[in-house]
C-alpha positions in Angstrom: -10.8 -6.4 -10.4 -7.3 -5.7 -9.3 -5.0 -8.7 -9.5 -3.4 -9.3 -5.9 0.0 -9.8 -7.3 -0.2 -6.5 -9.4 -1.2 -4.7 -6.2 1.6 -6.1 -4.3 4.0 -5.2 -7.0 2.8 -1.7 -7.1 2.9 -1.3 -3.4 6.6 -2.6 -3.2 7.5 0.1 -5.8 6.7 2.7 -3.2 9.7 1.6 -1.1 13.1 2.3 -2.3 15.3 1.0 0.5 13.0 -1.9 1.8 13.7 -5.2 0.3 10.7 -6.4 -1.8 11.1 -9.8 0.0 10.2 -8.1 3.2 6.6 -7.0 2.0 3.9 -9.6 1.9 0.2 -9.3 2.2 0.6 -10.1 5.9 3.2 -7.3 6.4 2.1 -4.6 8.9 3.0 -1.9 6.6 3.4 0.8 9.4 6.3 -1.4 10.9 8.3 -1.0 7.9 11.3 1.2 8.5 10.8 3.1 5.4 7.0 4.1 6.2 6.7 7.7 6.1 4.3 10.5 5.2 5.9 10.6 1.7 4.9 7.0 1.3 1.4 7.8 2.5 1.0 10.6 -0.1 2.5 8.3 -2.7 0.1 5.5 -1.8 -3.0 8.0 -2.2 -1.8 9.0 -5.6 -1.3 5.3 -6.5 -4.7 4.4 -5.5 -6.3 7.2 -7.5 -4.0 6.7 -10.6 -4.1 2.9 -10.6 -7.3 1.8 -9.1 -9.7 4.9 -9.4 -10.0 4.8 -5.8 -10.1 7.9 -3.4 -8.1 6.9 -0.4 -7.9 9.2 2.6 -5.9 9.1 6.0 -9.0 7.5 8.0 -9.0 4.4 5.4 -5.3 4.1 5.7 -5.4 4.2 9.5 -8.1 1.6 9.6 -5.8 -0.9 7.8 -3.1 -2.9 9.4 -1.7 -5.2 6.8 -1.0 -4.8 3.2 -3.9 -7.2 2.6 -6.1 -4.6 4.3 -5.0 -1.9 1.9 -5.6 -4.4 -1.2 -9.2 -4.8 0.2 -9.8 -0.9 -0.2 -9.4 -1.3 -3.9 -12.5 -3.8 -4.2 
């Protein structure tokens, strides 16, 4: 099982310009100014490398919050 705090830290690392304080489990990640197709690709790689989970666009689109993304690792 992936620790929630580790997941959140890893997710925050995808963003270079967004303050880590702005990202919580309740954040609507698509509303972050820096959210882009490059972040999506990085997220897919992160899921495969760190969590051994195949993530696709359909799963990402079904998620709304960072918590929803975390649930995809379970």
